[in-house]
C-alpha positions as CSV (number, residue, x, y, z in Angstrom):
1,M,93.1,113.7,133.8
2,Q,93.7,116.8,131.6
3,D,90.5,117.3,129.6
4,V,90.8,120.3,127.3
5,Q,87.6,119.7,125.5
6,D,84.1,118.9,126.9
7,V,82.2,117.4,124.0
8,Q,78.5,116.8,124.5
9,D,77.2,114.7,121.6
10,V,73.6,113.5,121.3
11,Q,74.4,110.6,119.0
12,D,77.3,108.5,120.1
13,V,78.2,105.4,117.9
14,L,80.6,104.2,120.6
15,E,80.1,104.7,124.3
16,M,82.5,103.3,126.9
17,T,81.8,104.3,130.5
18,A,83.7,103.5,133.8
19,I,85.6,100.6,132.1
20,R,87.9,98.5,134.3
21,H,89.6,95.4,132.9
22,H,92.2,93.0,134.3
23,Y,94.4,90.3,132.9
24,G,95.1,88.3,136.0
25,D,96.8,90.8,138.4
26,H,97.5,93.3,135.6
27,L,95.1,96.2,135.5
28,A,94.8,97.0,131.7
29,L,92.1,99.7,131.9
30,D,91.2,101.8,134.9
31,D,88.0,103.8,134.8
32,V,88.2,104.5,131.1
33,E,85.6,106.8,129.5
34,L,85.5,107.0,125.7
35,R,83.0,108.2,123.2
36,V,82.8,108.5,119.4
37,A,80.0,110.6,117.8
38,A,78.5,109.9,114.4
39,G,80.8,111.4,111.7
40,E,83.6,111.9,114.2
41,C,87.2,110.6,113.9
42,V,88.8,109.9,117.3
43,A,92.5,108.8,117.5
44,L,93.4,106.6,120.5
45,L,97.1,107.2,121.2
46,G,99.5,106.0,123.9
47,P,102.6,103.9,124.5
48,N,102.7,100.1,123.8
49,G,100.8,98.5,126.7
50,A,98.8,101.5,127.5
51,G,95.5,99.7,127.0
52,K,94.6,100.4,123.3
53,T,94.3,96.8,122.3
54,T,92.0,96.1,125.2
55,V,89.8,99.0,124.2
56,I,89.5,97.6,120.7
57,G,88.8,94.1,122.0
58,L,85.9,95.4,124.1
59,A,84.5,97.6,121.3
60,T,84.5,94.6,118.9
61,G,82.9,92.3,121.5
62,L,85.9,89.9,121.4
63,L,86.4,90.7,125.1
64,A,83.7,90.2,127.7
65,R,83.2,93.3,129.7
66,Q,84.3,93.0,133.3
67,R,83.2,96.3,134.7
68,G,81.6,99.3,133.1
69,R,79.4,99.9,130.1
70,V,80.1,99.4,126.4
71,R,77.7,100.3,123.6
72,V,78.1,100.3,119.9
73,A,75.2,102.1,118.0
74,G,73.3,101.7,121.3
75,G,73.7,98.0,121.6
76,D,76.0,95.4,123.3
77,P,78.9,94.6,120.9
78,R,78.8,90.9,121.9
79,R,75.4,90.6,120.2
80,A,75.5,89.6,116.5
81,A,72.8,92.1,115.7
82,T,75.0,94.9,117.1
83,R,78.2,93.8,115.4
84,R,76.4,94.4,112.1
85,H,76.8,98.1,112.8
86,L,80.6,97.7,113.2
87,G,83.4,97.6,110.7
88,V,87.0,96.6,111.6
89,V,90.3,97.2,109.8
90,Q,93.2,95.5,111.5
91,Q,97.0,96.0,111.1
92,S,97.3,92.6,109.5
93,I,95.1,89.6,108.8
94,G,95.5,86.3,107.1
95,F,93.2,85.9,104.1
96,P,92.5,82.4,102.6
97,R,95.0,82.5,99.7
98,T,92.7,80.9,97.1
99,L,89.7,83.3,97.6
100,T,89.3,86.2,95.3
101,V,89.0,89.8,96.5
102,R,85.3,89.8,95.4
103,E,84.7,86.6,97.3
104,L,86.3,88.1,100.4
105,V,84.1,91.2,100.3
106,R,81.0,89.3,99.5
107,G,81.7,87.0,102.5
108,A,82.0,90.1,104.7
109,A,78.6,91.2,103.4
110,V,77.0,87.9,104.1
111,R,78.3,87.9,107.7
112,A,76.9,91.4,108.2
113,G,73.5,90.5,106.8
114,T,74.1,92.8,103.8
115,P,73.2,91.9,100.2
116,V,76.2,90.6,98.3
117,S,75.4,93.1,95.5
118,A,76.9,95.8,97.8
119,A,80.4,94.3,97.1
120,G,80.8,95.8,93.7
121,A,80.1,99.4,94.8
122,V,82.4,99.2,97.8
123,L,85.2,97.8,95.7
124,A,84.9,100.8,93.4
125,E,84.6,103.2,96.3
126,V,87.9,101.9,97.8
127,G,89.6,101.9,94.4
128,I,90.2,98.2,94.0
129,A,87.6,97.2,91.5
130,E,90.4,96.0,89.1
131,L,91.4,93.5,91.8
132,A,88.0,91.8,92.1
133,R,89.2,88.6,90.4
134,R,92.6,88.5,92.0
135,R,93.3,85.8,94.6
136,A,94.3,86.9,98.0
137,G,97.6,85.1,97.8
138,G,98.7,87.5,95.0
139,L,98.0,90.7,96.9
140,S,100.6,93.1,98.2
141,G,100.5,94.3,101.8
142,G,99.0,97.6,100.8
143,Q,96.4,95.9,98.6
144,Q,95.4,93.7,101.5
145,Q,94.8,96.8,103.7
146,R,92.5,98.2,101.1
147,V,90.6,94.9,100.8
148,Q,90.2,95.0,104.6
149,L,88.8,98.5,104.3
150,A,86.3,97.3,101.7
151,M,85.3,94.4,104.0
152,G,84.9,96.8,106.8
153,L,82.7,99.3,104.8
154,V,80.5,96.9,102.9
155,A,77.8,96.8,105.5
156,D,77.7,100.6,105.8
157,P,78.7,100.5,109.5
158,D,77.9,103.2,112.1
159,L,81.3,102.7,113.7
160,L,84.6,101.8,112.0
161,L,87.5,100.6,114.2
162,L,90.9,101.0,112.6
163,D,94.0,99.4,114.2
164,E,97.2,100.7,112.6
165,P,95.3,100.9,109.3
166,T,97.9,102.5,107.0
167,V,100.9,100.4,107.8
168,G,102.5,99.3,104.5
169,L,100.7,102.0,102.5
170,D,102.7,104.6,100.5
171,V,101.8,108.3,100.7
172,A,99.4,108.3,97.8
173,S,97.6,105.2,99.1
174,R,97.3,106.8,102.6
175,R,95.8,109.9,101.1
176,A,93.3,107.8,99.1
177,F,92.5,105.8,102.3
178,W,91.7,108.8,104.4
179,S,89.8,110.4,101.5
180,T,87.5,107.4,101.3
181,L,86.9,107.5,105.1
182,Q,86.2,111.3,105.0
183,A,83.4,110.6,102.5
184,R,82.0,107.9,104.9
185,R,82.3,110.3,107.8
186,D,80.3,112.9,105.9
187,R,77.5,110.3,105.8
188,G,77.7,109.8,109.5
189,T,80.1,106.9,110.1
190,G,82.2,107.4,113.3
191,V,85.8,106.3,113.3
192,L,88.1,105.2,116.1
193,V,91.7,104.8,115.0
194,T,94.8,103.5,116.9
195,T,98.1,104.4,115.3
196,H,101.8,105.1,116.0
197,L,101.8,107.6,113.2
198,V,101.2,110.6,115.4
199,A,101.5,113.2,112.6
200,E,98.9,111.3,110.6
201,A,96.6,111.2,113.6
202,A,97.0,115.0,114.1
203,A,96.0,115.5,110.4
204,V,92.8,113.3,110.4
205,A,91.4,113.2,113.9
206,D,88.8,115.6,115.3
207,R,89.8,114.5,118.8
208,V,92.6,112.6,120.4
209,V,92.3,110.4,123.5
210,V,95.6,109.7,125.2
211,L,96.0,106.5,127.2
212,A,98.8,105.8,129.7
213,R,99.0,102.9,132.1
214,G,95.4,102.0,131.5
215,R,94.0,105.5,132.2
216,V,92.8,108.3,130.0
217,V,95.2,111.2,130.7
218,A,94.1,113.7,128.1
219,V,91.3,114.4,125.7
220,G,91.1,117.1,123.1
221,A,91.7,118.3,119.6
222,P,95.3,117.7,118.3
223,A,96.0,121.5,118.4
224,E,94.6,121.8,122.0
225,L,96.8,118.9,123.3
226,A,99.9,120.4,121.6
227,A,99.1,123.7,123.3
228,L,99.5,122.0,126.7
229,L,103.2,122.2,126.1
230,P,105.4,125.3,126.0
231,D,105.0,127.3,122.8
232,R,108.5,126.3,121.7
233,T,110.9,123.3,121.8
234,I,114.7,123.4,121.6
235,T,116.5,121.0,119.4
236,A,120.3,120.7,119.4
237,R,123.3,118.2,119.2
238,T,125.0,118.5,122.6
239,R,127.5,116.5,124.6
240,L,125.5,117.1,127.7
241,D,123.6,114.0,129.0
242,D,119.9,114.1,129.5
243,A,120.2,114.2,133.3
244,T,122.3,117.4,133.1
245,V,120.0,119.0,130.6
246,C,117.0,118.3,132.8
247,T,118.6,120.4,135.6
248,L,118.7,123.5,133.4
249,P,116.1,126.3,134.0
250,G,112.7,125.7,132.5
251,V,113.4,122.2,131.1
252,G,110.5,119.8,131.4
253,A,111.5,116.8,129.3
254,V,114.3,115.6,127.0
255,T,114.2,113.0,124.2
256,R,116.8,112.0,121.7
257,T,116.6,110.8,118.1
258,G,119.7,110.0,116.2
259,G,121.8,112.1,118.6
260,L,119.5,115.1,118.3
261,A,118.2,116.3,121.6
262,R,114.6,117.7,121.8
263,I,114.1,119.8,124.9
264,A,110.7,121.0,126.1
265,S,111.1,124.2,128.1
266,T,108.9,126.8,129.8
267,A,111.7,129.4,129.6
268,V,113.3,128.9,126.2
269,E,115.7,131.9,126.3
270,R,117.1,131.0,129.7
271,T,117.5,127.3,128.7
272,V,119.4,128.2,125.5
273,R,121.8,130.5,127.4
274,C,122.5,127.8,129.9
275,L,123.0,125.2,127.2
276,L,125.6,127.4,125.5
277,A,127.3,128.1,128.8
278,H,127.6,124.4,129.6
279,D,128.4,123.3,126.0
280,P,129.7,126.1,123.8
281,D,130.4,123.5,121.1
282,L,126.8,122.4,120.6
283,T,125.5,122.3,117.0
284,D,122.2,122.3,115.1
285,L,120.5,124.6,117.5
286,R,116.9,125.3,116.6
287,V,113.8,126.6,118.4
288,E,110.5,125.3,117.1
289,G,106.8,125.0,118.1
290,A,105.5,122.0,120.0
291,D,103.5,119.3,118.1
292,L,101.2,116.5,119.0
293,E,104.1,114.0,119.2
294,Q,105.9,116.1,121.8
295,A,102.6,116.5,123.7
296,L,102.1,112.7,123.7
297,L,105.5,112.1,125.2
298,H,104.9,114.8,127.8
299,L,101.4,113.4,128.8
300,T,102.4,109.8,129.0
301,G,105.8,110.4,130.6
302,A,107.6,107.6,128.9
303,P,108.8,106.3,125.5
304,S,106.5,103.9,123.7
305,D,108.3,100.7,124.9
306,T,108.5,101.3,128.6
307,E,105.0,100.1,129.7
308,P,104.1,96.4,130.1
309,D,102.6,94.9,127.0
310,E,99.0,93.8,126.7
311,P,98.2,90.3,125.5
312,A,98.7,90.2,121.7
313,D,95.3,88.5,121.4
314,P,92.8,90.6,123.3
315,R,90.4,87.7,124.0
316,P,90.0,86.7,127.6
317,T,92.6,84.5,129.1
318,D,90.2,82.7,131.5
319,G,88.0,81.2,128.8
320,R,85.2,83.7,128.8
321,T,84.3,84.2,125.2
322,E,80.6,84.1,125.6
323,E,78.3,85.8,123.1
324,V,75.1,87.3,124.2
325,P,72.3,85.9,122.0
326,A,70.9,88.3,119.4
């Protein structure tokens, strides 16, 4: 594992130690270590099937731990008393269409053992007070995400788990979403977010944990992970195929988007000279700095769709859904 930051936090709201988890013969997590401190935002990144869904399932208590240690605010997340310290915002959820927004948030408060009077304040905090009387069936996708955020925050959790939380939100709504979370972080709420929006993760996360094939392959601040790559990346439209480009001096990885090749190189000048020698007709040549997205591809070694998928539902496939009594 490439660990570019050794963080010693005295107050962890999420602690996962030596986690191993199987689905039948498939090893989903292999000796995973993950911590989120109070007030910290950690982005969990990796290809589809890397193990992110399983991490969230264990942290929420939906999955029974097979091996290792999981603690949320110091307690077992399978205990109801511990889950009151936890807020969750998922990518999508089906609300009962006839319930109003106020009823949904009040229901979340009741389940968390929080006074229903907290609903009004959190609706205002998230910026949806005007939707309080609206029924769930009349909400847009972006409004549903904000309602989920209100439901996740109403109990003033120590840890907030966000699974693709800004899908369907426009730019202004995303900014408002993260502004709300920053205010909560300032009060000590820790945040663990999974997202495919790597640029967004780079902007909001204090640390990034990169998963690949069930293992943590890197941990660090976004800028530190980007620094693992060469200082510059070449982009160009070239007739050369990826296999040929990979044989050029200094080339470490090649990806293409819309016909544009992105080439990571440890010897940019030599690589450019060879590119021009092999393909004098190439166009759109640029040299730019590395970013977190390029670092993620470099660290995981594969596009996002090349690893086996995890089960869509993270609950155990062998019937083990026990809850530890409070």
